[in-house]
N, C-alpha and C positions, 0 to 999 in steps of 0.2 A: 502494500500500500504506499502509495505520495502521501506526503504532505498533506496535499491537497484533495485528496479522496474523502467523503460525508462520512462520519462515525454517527452512532443512536449517544447521545447522551444521555445518564440514567441519574439515578437519584441514591441515595441510600441504601433502598430496598430495591432497586436494580431495576425498576420501571422507567421508562425511557422517558424524557420530558422535553427532550429537546437533538437538534442535528447542528455540527460543529464537522468544520474541515478538523482533519488532523492536525495536522500541526501546533493549529489554535488551539487543542484540546490541549494539547501537551501544554504552549506556551501559559496559558490560562489555567492550565492545573481540572482542567475538567474532567468527573467522573466518567469514566466507559467502560467497555467491555474487550476482556483477552482473552487467548484462551489459551492453555498449556499441555503440548500434548508429549508424553512421555516415549519414544520408540522404540521398540527392541528388538533386534533379529532373532532371526530364528534359534539359536544360540541362547537367548535370554540377556545379551550385552546394553547395555542405553549408549542410545546418540547421543554422543557430547561432541558441543561443536564451539569455537571460538569465532562470535562477532565482527563480522570486518566492522571499521574505523570509517564506513562511512552511515551507517544505520543512523535513525534518527534518535534513538534511546538505547545508551546501555552499548554503544560506544566496544568495540577491542575485548569485551568481558565474553569471560564462557559461561556456558548453558546448559544444562542438559535435558531440555524442553526444546523441542519445534514449538512454531504457532505463534499470534499473532493478535492484531489487534481483530475487532467484528465488525465488518463494516455495516453501513445503515442497511436498515432492513433485511440483517440477516442472522439466521440461528446460530447458536454456540455450536452445536451438530456440524451444520454447514460451514462453518470457516473452522473448524478439531479441524476437517476432512483437506479444505484446501489448502488451508496452511501448512499441513502437513506434507501436501503433496508436493506441493513450492518448495519449501525448504528442503525434501529429500531428493527432490528433481526426477520425481517417477510420478505415474498413472498408477489407475489401480488398486491402491491402497486401501484396505478393509476400513471402513464404517471404524474410526476408537471410539470405545465406551469410556462415556462420559462416568469419573468415582464421583467426584463431588464441588461448589461451588464455593466462591469465600472471596469477600472482601480484601483487596489488596489496599494499602494505604500507607505511606510509608511519614506520614505526618510535615512532608515538605513539600507537599502538593501533588508529589503523583498517588492516584487513589484509580483504582479499578475491579470493576468485579470481574473474578476468573475464574474460569472454566479448565476444571483440572480431565484429562483423559488418560486413556493408553491404547495403544497399539501393536502389534504384532508387522514387523516389516520382514517381510521374507525375499523379499527382491534384492538386486543390487540397488544403492541409490549412488544418485549425481546431483552433489546440493549445491543450487546456487551458489554461483561465483558470486553476484553482488548482496549476498546474506551470509555466506558463510566463508569464511578465512582459511581453517583448521576444523578437521572432524573427525572421530573413532567411534568405534561401536567397542564399551567398556565391559567388562565385568562390574556389578555393581559393588561390590568391594572397593575396587577401583575408585569409583565414581567420589564413593566415603573420603577417601584417602583422600583426593584431590579436591575434597574442598578443605579440607585441613588446614591445606598449605599456603603459605603467610604471601608467596611467591605468584597468585594466579589469584584472578579478579574474575568475581565473579556474577552474575547478574541478580541486587537483590531479592528482583520481584520472582526468580526463578530458583535460588536460594532458601524462601520463603515456603511457593508453592512445597518444595518437594521436602520439605520441612514438617508438614500437615500431609502431604501422601504419606509419609514413615506412621505419622500420628493414626492415619484415616486405618492404612491397614494392619497396626497392633490394633486396631477395635471389630476387626472383620474377620470371620471364620476362612480357613483354607489354606492353602499356600501363600507365604511372601512374595510379590512382586506379579500375582496369578494378574491377569486382566482377566476383572468382572463388569458384569451388566453393570446398566445405569444404572446409578439407584438414590449416589448422595446428593445431600444441597445444603 
């Protein structure tokens, strides 16, 4: 999405209250919607990447999610599939499973409703060069180790989503890391 693309502006209850160009929403700290998709390969490893230096938000930082801003009139599910296919550089990806939503607010004007998804990606990926500067599929233990390294800067909303994902998993029956059906809120 470019800075000129129109997005929905939402209130604290995730109800649409207006529309704005994306760049203006960021500049004015207007609450909007985003999706976070944890992509795993056939071996269960997590897709991790470093954002390009040209990204509008959090340039050059590492992330364990693909995703982005939900467009005006677009649903979370549509945006999750669109963003995952765009950033992974593929088509025919299975529909990501929605796990839960939460309100991200960094207290400094960055706030968005966030829907967290998970998807199994068994095809080769070809990440967009304008979105992804580096990528790899890593075992989750390696992701955890890298999160603790002081020389790596991670996107703060992705870290918040990942921490919430770990807490959510601990409350769910079944195997950790398994893709589950939509359901949380």
